[in-house]
C-alpha positions as CSV (number, residue, x, y, z in Angstrom):
1,M,2.4,19.8,-1.7
2,S,5.9,18.3,-1.7
3,P,6.5,15.0,0.0
4,S,9.1,15.0,2.7
5,S,11.9,12.4,2.7
6,S,13.1,10.5,5.6
7,S,16.5,9.6,6.7
8,S,18.0,6.6,4.9
9,S,18.4,4.5,8.0
10,L,15.7,1.9,8.6
11,S,14.2,2.1,12.1
12,V,11.1,0.7,13.5
13,P,8.8,3.4,14.9
14,A,8.2,3.2,18.6
15,A,4.5,3.5,18.2
16,A,2.6,3.3,14.9
17,H,-0.2,5.9,14.3
18,T,-3.4,4.4,12.8
19,D,-6.4,5.7,10.9
20,A,-8.8,3.2,12.5
21,L,-8.8,0.6,15.3
22,P,-9.0,-3.1,14.3
23,T,-12.1,-5.1,15.0
24,S,-10.7,-8.7,14.9
25,S,-7.6,-10.8,14.8
26,T,-7.9,-11.1,11.0
27,D,-8.1,-7.3,10.5
28,P,-5.3,-6.1,8.1
29,G,-4.6,-3.1,10.4
30,L,-4.0,-5.3,13.4
31,A,-2.0,-7.8,11.4
32,L,0.1,-5.0,10.0
33,R,0.8,-3.5,13.5
34,R,1.8,-6.9,14.7
35,L,4.2,-7.3,11.8
36,L,5.6,-3.9,12.3
37,A,6.3,-4.7,16.0
38,E,8.3,-7.8,15.0
39,P,10.9,-6.6,12.5
40,D,12.7,-10.0,12.5
41,R,9.7,-11.2,10.5
42,W,10.4,-8.7,7.6
43,R,13.7,-7.0,8.0
44,P,15.8,-10.0,6.7
45,R,13.8,-9.9,3.4
46,L,15.1,-6.4,2.6
47,D,17.7,-6.0,-0.1
48,H,20.5,-3.7,1.1
49,D,20.4,-2.0,-2.3
50,L,17.4,0.3,-2.2
51,G,18.5,2.1,-5.4
52,P,16.7,2.1,-8.8
53,H,14.7,-1.0,-9.7
54,A,13.7,-2.3,-13.1
55,G,10.0,-1.7,-14.0
56,A,7.5,1.0,-13.3
57,G,6.2,-0.3,-10.0
58,P,7.6,-1.2,-6.7
59,V,9.3,-4.5,-6.0
60,R,6.9,-6.8,-4.1
61,V,7.9,-9.5,-1.7
62,L,5.2,-11.8,-0.2
63,L,6.1,-12.2,3.5
64,E,3.2,-14.4,4.7
65,E,-0.1,-15.7,3.5
66,T,-3.1,-17.3,5.2
67,A,-6.7,-17.7,4.2
68,D,-7.4,-14.5,6.2
69,V,-4.5,-12.1,5.6
70,E,-1.7,-11.5,3.1
71,L,1.4,-9.6,4.3
72,W,3.7,-7.9,1.8
73,L,6.9,-5.8,1.8
74,L,7.3,-3.3,-1.0
75,R,10.5,-1.4,-2.0
76,W,9.9,1.8,-3.9
77,A,12.5,3.7,-6.0
78,P,12.0,7.5,-6.2
79,G,9.1,8.2,-8.6
80,Q,7.7,4.7,-8.6
81,G,4.0,4.2,-8.1
82,N,1.5,1.3,-8.3
83,G,-1.1,2.9,-10.6
84,W,-4.8,3.5,-9.9
85,H,-6.3,0.3,-8.5
86,S,-8.8,-1.2,-6.1
87,H,-8.5,-4.5,-4.1
88,G,-11.8,-6.3,-4.8
89,D,-13.3,-7.7,-1.6
90,S,-10.2,-7.2,0.5
91,H,-9.7,-4.6,3.2
92,G,-6.2,-3.3,3.5
93,A,-3.5,-1.4,5.4
94,F,0.0,-0.1,4.7
95,V,2.7,1.6,6.6
96,P,6.0,3.1,5.4
97,V,8.9,1.9,7.4
98,L,11.4,3.9,5.4
99,G,10.5,7.2,3.7
100,T,7.2,8.8,2.9
101,L,4.6,7.7,0.4
102,T,1.9,9.8,-1.3
103,E,-1.6,8.2,-1.6
104,W,-4.0,9.6,-4.2
105,V,-7.6,8.6,-3.5
106,A,-10.7,8.4,-5.7
107,G,-14.3,7.6,-5.0
108,S,-17.9,7.9,-5.9
109,T,-21.1,8.0,-3.9
110,D,-23.0,6.6,-6.9
111,P,-22.1,3.0,-7.8
112,V,-23.0,3.6,-11.5
113,R,-20.7,6.6,-11.9
114,P,-17.0,6.3,-12.3
115,P,-14.7,7.2,-9.4
116,R,-13.6,10.8,-9.3
117,I,-10.1,11.8,-8.0
118,Q,-10.6,13.4,-4.6
119,G,-7.2,14.3,-3.4
120,Q,-3.9,13.1,-1.9
121,R,-2.3,12.6,1.5
122,L,1.2,12.0,2.7
123,V,1.7,8.7,4.6
124,E,4.8,9.1,6.8
125,T,7.1,6.6,8.3
126,G,5.2,4.7,11.1
127,H,1.7,5.9,10.1
128,V,-0.6,2.9,9.5
129,R,-3.1,3.8,6.7
130,T,-6.1,1.5,6.8
131,F,-8.9,1.3,4.2
132,G,-12.1,-0.6,3.6
133,I,-14.2,-1.7,0.6
134,P,-14.4,-0.1,-1.9
135,H,-11.1,1.8,-2.0
136,V,-9.6,3.2,-5.2
137,H,-6.1,4.7,-4.8
138,H,-2.7,5.2,-6.4
139,V,0.4,5.1,-4.1
140,I,3.6,6.7,-5.2
141,N,7.1,7.4,-3.8
142,A,7.2,11.1,-4.8
143,S,10.4,11.7,-2.8
144,P,13.9,11.7,-4.1
145,E,14.9,8.9,-1.7
146,P,13.9,5.1,-1.7
147,A,11.0,4.0,0.4
148,V,10.0,0.7,2.0
149,S,6.5,-0.2,3.1
150,L,4.6,-3.1,4.6
151,H,1.1,-4.0,3.4
152,A,-1.7,-6.3,4.6
153,Y,-4.9,-7.4,2.9
154,G,-7.7,-9.4,4.4
155,P,-9.1,-11.6,3.2
156,A,-6.2,-12.5,0.8
157,L,-6.4,-10.7,-2.5
158,T,-8.4,-12.5,-5.1
159,E,-9.0,-9.7,-7.6
160,I,-7.7,-6.3,-8.6
161,T,-9.2,-3.6,-10.8
162,R,-6.9,-1.2,-12.6
163,Y,-8.1,2.3,-13.8
164,A,-7.0,4.9,-16.3
165,V,-7.3,8.7,-15.6
166,V,-9.7,10.5,-17.9
167,G,-9.9,14.2,-16.8
168,D,-10.6,13.9,-13.0
169,L,-12.5,10.6,-13.5
170,L,-11.2,7.0,-13.6
171,D,-12.3,4.4,-16.2
172,V,-11.8,0.6,-15.6
173,V,-9.1,-0.8,-17.9
174,E,-8.6,-4.2,-16.3
175,D,-10.6,-6.3,-13.9
176,R,-8.5,-9.3,-13.0
177,R,-8.9,-12.3,-10.9
178,L,-5.7,-13.3,-9.1
179,G,-4.4,-16.8,-9.1
180,V,-2.1,-18.5,-6.6
181,T,1.1,-18.4,-8.7
182,R,3.9,-17.2,-6.5
């Protein structure tokens, strides 16, 4: 499956598509759709240069943080990914506002067995991808063009677990508590 690329102009989708409906005002999906509908809250934080970036992962910009929700903007160069990870006790959502991202997902029905890679999906511009707990994934910009996405986590991220691929299974390589150093 080859990811499609979007035009290089940044436009706010008229209506965002969602995987699930929000249940409260602190729901990351709802917070993300509100952010998406107000581009003046995030568009000024974009660099005009969306070309190659230093480092293996996307450039992250914290937009807003409350006790209930964190809102981020990520800029992805072609080929950049964020590695296999989970978000602790936080629910999340993300939406590409430029380009298309590929999300690989892993899971397990048995809490004592390691997660198994289950497949991938394309997340296109304007599609809000929501997820609950637990959720293990790897997001990558597999297209030849830069991408930009908005992300929301609720409650605010306090831990992240990183995984390494062993065959079609994932092994924990880091379980880290996040501090408030921004």
